[in-house]
N, C-alpha and C positions, 0 to 999 in steps of 0.2 A: 588941711587940719593939722594943728600943732601936735607934735609927737607926745605921746603919753609917757610919763616916767614909769620905770619898772614897778615901783611901789610908791604909794602916796605917803604923806607925812605920818599917817596913822595906819599901822598894820591892822588894827582892829577894824577900821573903816573898810579896808580891802577885803577882809574876811567876811564882814557883814554884807558887802556888795555881792559877793559870790553866793553867800548863803541865801540872800533875798532872791537872787535870780533863780537859784535852784528851787526854792519853794514856790516862786511865782510860776515858773515853767511847768513844774510837776503838777501843780494845781490846775493850771489852765488846760493842759492836755487831758488830765484825769477827768475834768468837769464835762468833757464831751465824750468820755469813754474811749479815747483813742488808744489803740494798740498798734504795735508795729505790724504793718500789713503782711510782712513776710515771715515773721516769727511768732506773731500773736502775743508777744511779751508786752508788758506795759511800756508805753512809749518812752517813759523816763529812762529806760535802760539804754536806748539809743542816745538820748541827750547826755547821760552820764558818760558814755563811752567817748563821745565827741569832746566833752568838757575835759575829761582826763587826758586825752591826747594833746589838747591845746595847753593844758597845764604842764604836761611832761615836756612839751616843746619850748617851755620858757615863756609862755604867754602872760601878758599882763592881767591884773584882776578884771579889767574891763573886757578883755578878750575872752577870759574864762566865763564871765557872766554872759556875754553875747553867745558863747557856745551853748550854754544852757537854754538860751532864749531864741536860738536861731530859727525855729519853726513856728513860734507862737503867732506871729502876724499872718503867716501863710495858712495855718491850720486851725486857728482858734478865733474867738471874737476879739482878741486883743488888737489894738490899733497902734500905728507908729507913735501917735500922740500919747497913748497910754504909757508906752515904754519910755518916751522922753520925760514924762512927768515923774515916773517911778525910778528911773535909773540914770537919767541925764543924757546929754547929747552924744557922748562918745559911744556908749553902749547902743543907743538907739540907731546911730549911724551905721555901726557894724552890722546890726541886724537888718537894716534897710538894704545894705549891699547884698545880703544873703537871702533876701526874700524874692521869690519868683515874681517878676513884675506883671505877669499876665497869665491868664488861663486859656487864651485863645490858641488858634493853630500855630501861631508864630512864637509861642512862649519859649520854646527851646532856643531858637535863634536869638531872641531878645535877651535871654538869660546869659548866653554865651558872650554877646557883645558887651553886656553890662559888666560881667565878671572880669573881662580883660582889662578894664580900667579901674578895678577895685583897689583899695589900699592893701598893702602887704599883710596887715593884720587880718583883714577880712578874708584874704586868699588863704592864709594859714588855717583859719577856722573852716573854710570850705574844703580844704584838703583833708582835714580830720573827718568831716562829714562824708566825703567821698570814700575814704578808707573804710569807714564803718559800713556804709551802704553797699559799696561794691563787694566787700568781703562777705556781707550777708547774702547778697544775691548769688554769688558764686557757690556758697555753701548750702543755702536753703531753697533757691529757685533757679537751678542751672538751666531750666527750660527757657528762661527769658534772658539768659546771660548774653547771648549774641547781640540782641538789639540794645539791651540796657548798657552793657559795658562798652560797646562801640561808640555810643553817644558820650558816655562819661569819660572815655579816653580823651576826647576832644576837650572836655572841660578841664581835665587834669593838666593838659598842656597849657591851657589859658592861665592857670593859677600856679604854674611851675615855679614862679619866683617867690612863692610863699615859703614856708619852712622846708628846708632841704630834705631832712630825714623823712618827713611826712610825704613829700613828693615821691621819694624813692619807694616808700612803702606802697603808695597808691599804684605806681608803675609796676611794682612786683606783683600786685594782684592782677593787673592787666596781663602781665606776662604769663601768670598761671592760667588765666582764662584762655589765652591764645594757644598755649601748649595743650590744654585739655580739649579745646575745640578742634584743633588739628588732629589730635589722636582719635577723637570720636568720629570725625569726618572720614578719616582713613578706615576706621573699623566699619563704619556704616557702608561704605562702598564695597568693602570685602564681603559683607553679609548678602549683598545683592548678586554676588558673582555666581552662586549656585542655588538651585532649589531642588530638594531641601538642603539646608546647610549640613556640612559634615559634623561629626562629633567634635572635631577640633574647633570648628567655627562656633559651635554651641557652647564652648567652654569659656569661662572667664577666670581671671586670676586676681587675687587680692592678697595684700600683705598685712599680717596682723601686727599688733604692737611690738611683739618680740622679734619681728623680722621674718617670721615664718611665712612662706607663700603657700596658699591653698587654691585649689581650682573648684569652680562651681558651674552648674549648668545654667545657661542664660534663660532657658525656657521654664524650668521648674524651680530654680533657686536651690536645688539640692547640692550641698557641698560634697565633693567627691573624695576629699582627703580626711576631713575631720567631722564625724557625724554630730558632734556636740555643737557645731556651728549652725546657727539659724540664719537664713537669708531671705527675709521677707521682701517681696518685690514691690516696686512702684510702677505706675503705668508707663508705657513707652512714651517718649517725648519727641517733639519735632522742632527743628530750628530752620533758619534760612539755608542751612547747608544740607538739609534732608533729615531723615529719621535718626534719632539718637537712641542708643541702647537703653533699656531700663536701668535705673540706678539701683545699686545693691547696697543695702545697709547691713553689714555683718556684725554679729555680736556673738560672744562665747559665754558659756555659763561661768567662766572664770574672769569675765570682765574685759573682753576684747573691745577695740575701739569701734565706734559707729562712724561711718563716713559715706 
């Protein structure tokens, strides 16, 4: 495929291409009522994040348009021919590389093989998609992070020759997951050591926005240091490494961080 110039002869045409892709993708996903399955936000929020990362990485107008459209064939009634007629061969080709080729049991393996030979432009878009999805899983669904991120780490390696900073950002998220998972695994094995657990083992520690460390009870969620801090609990979770502690989301009446 012939390399695409950074900008076409008409900047207006470039802007219109991206705006049309934005409108088309937003409408297609909204028409089926699709929301992000992990955050329940409108799906366009994910598309916007991916498109912005591609633009910030210096992507061409066709790459940014494809970033907006990267899930329309996979998730909506839109077909590759529809995209080709509406946006041309370059955009349609990028989206084709980014579309899961099958929904059968070998889908993951086929996607991996396909992505390894994708053009650099498509790999850059995929990296932006991975950064957004992996970061979302780590933040909102840590209970599936072990399985999900282990698979996506392999995909990140396959598209490593896309945009360098995006690849570094994706690998940083993988690093955060591995550090968190190792810490949780170590803590989990510690909780099994005695029954019932000691007061020290029942205590958790969190750091507020201002750097202050506070302790709280893992069973009750009661903060031991600052009574104004509320600690609502989430159900205990399990992973391939065994049980994981309940997540704690701390907030203060003065506006502490949720995490």
